[in-house]
C-alpha positions in Angstrom: 153.9 93.5 -190.5 150.1 92.6 -192.0 149.7 88.7 -189.5 147.1 88.6 -186.6 149.3 89.3 -184.0 150.0 92.8 -185.4 146.2 94.1 -186.1 145.8 92.7 -182.5 148.6 95.1 -180.4 147.4 98.0 -183.1 143.5 97.4 -181.8 145.1 97.0 -178.1 146.5 100.7 -178.4 143.8 102.3 -180.1 140.5 101.0 -180.3 138.1 101.1 -176.5 135.9 98.6 -177.6 137.9 96.0 -178.9 140.1 96.5 -175.3 137.2 95.9 -173.9 136.0 92.7 -175.8 139.2 90.6 -176.3 141.4 91.9 -173.4 140.0 88.9 -171.0 141.0 86.5 -173.4 143.5 87.0 -174.4 147.3 85.4 -173.1 150.5 86.8 -173.3 151.9 83.2 -174.1 149.4 83.5 -177.8 152.6 85.5 -179.2 155.0 83.8 -180.6 157.3 86.9 -181.4 159.2 87.8 -178.0 159.2 91.8 -178.7 154.8 91.7 -179.9 154.5 89.7 -176.0 156.8 92.6 -174.5 153.9 95.0 -176.2 151.0 93.1 -175.0 152.4 92.8 -171.7 152.9 96.3 -171.0 149.1 97.2 -172.8 147.6 94.6 -170.4 149.5 96.0 -167.4 148.4 99.6 -168.5 144.9 98.9 -168.5 144.6 96.9 -165.7 146.0 99.2 -163.7 144.6 102.8 -165.0 141.7 101.2 -166.5 142.8 103.1 -169.7 143.8 102.4 -173.4 148.1 103.4 -173.1 149.2 106.4 -175.6 152.5 105.5 -177.4 154.1 107.9 -175.3 153.6 106.0 -172.0 154.2 102.5 -173.7 157.9 103.9 -175.2 158.4 104.8 -171.0 156.6 101.5 -169.6 159.3 99.7 -171.8 161.8 101.7 -171.5 161.8 101.5 -167.2 161.3 97.8 -168.0 164.3 95.2 -166.2 165.2 92.7 -168.1 166.0 94.0 -171.6 168.9 94.8 -173.6 170.0 98.1 -175.8 169.3 95.7 -179.0 165.3 94.5 -177.7 164.6 97.9 -176.7 165.3 99.5 -180.2 163.2 96.4 -181.3 160.6 97.5 -179.3 160.9 101.1 -179.8 160.2 100.2 -183.6 157.6 98.5 -183.2 155.7 100.5 -180.8 155.9 103.5 -183.4 154.6 101.2 -186.4 151.4 100.5 -184.6 149.6 103.3 -186.4 145.2 103.6 -186.0 143.8 102.3 -188.9 140.6 101.4 -189.6 139.5 97.7 -189.5 135.6 96.7 -189.3 134.8 95.7 -185.9 132.7 92.6 -185.9 135.6 90.8 -188.6 138.4 92.3 -186.3 136.7 90.1 -183.2 136.4 86.8 -185.3 139.2 86.8 -186.4 141.2 87.5 -182.7 138.7 84.6 -181.4 139.8 82.7 -184.3 143.6 83.4 -183.4 143.4 82.7 -179.6 141.4 79.5 -180.2 144.3 78.6 -183.0 146.9 79.6 -180.2 145.6 77.4 -177.5 144.9 74.2 -178.8 148.7 74.9 -180.7 149.9 75.5 -177.2 147.8 72.6 -175.3 149.0 70.3 -178.4 152.5 71.3 -177.7 152.2 70.7 -173.9 150.5 67.8 -174.1 153.6 66.2 -176.2 156.2 68.1 -173.5 153.7 65.8 -170.9 153.9 62.6 -172.8 156.8 62.7 -173.6 157.9 62.4 -169.3 159.1 65.6 -169.7 157.0 67.4 -167.2 157.7 66.4 -163.8 154.9 68.5 -162.1 151.8 67.0 -164.3 151.6 63.4 -165.5 149.7 62.4 -168.8 145.5 62.1 -167.2 146.2 65.9 -166.8 146.1 65.7 -171.0 142.7 65.6 -171.2 141.6 69.0 -168.8 144.5 71.0 -171.1 142.8 70.3 -174.4 139.7 70.6 -173.4 140.2 74.3 -172.0 141.9 74.6 -175.1 139.1 73.5 -177.1 136.5 76.1 -175.0 138.9 79.4 -175.5 136.0 81.4 -176.4 135.0 85.7 -176.4 131.2 84.6 -175.1 131.0 85.4 -171.2 
């Protein structure tokens, strides 16, 4: 589980400076794994509501209260939460790596959406929207 997504979740749970810096720029769709996406959504919701980072216990309770999970998903989520430990990572490296991951995921998702639109599969968007989709993806940056 040494993927960047796991590192992001771990630091969103333990590193307040990291949370303040990166949370506004991370989107749930950047997470490929559905369980990681759920954990991110719960962390984001908690921080938005209480302006603090959640604990493993509050995260576990929030996940348990979700109505969109079956027993298997819930058990997998509990294992994932339990595996999120506080491990030191050099802050600047972490920020740069997270920003690079966000950019790469934004570009990948924009390309996939553009292909979908180009193939005529999107009823709401036409091919004229592709340049702005790609421009937005290329503009992802942690600079404010």
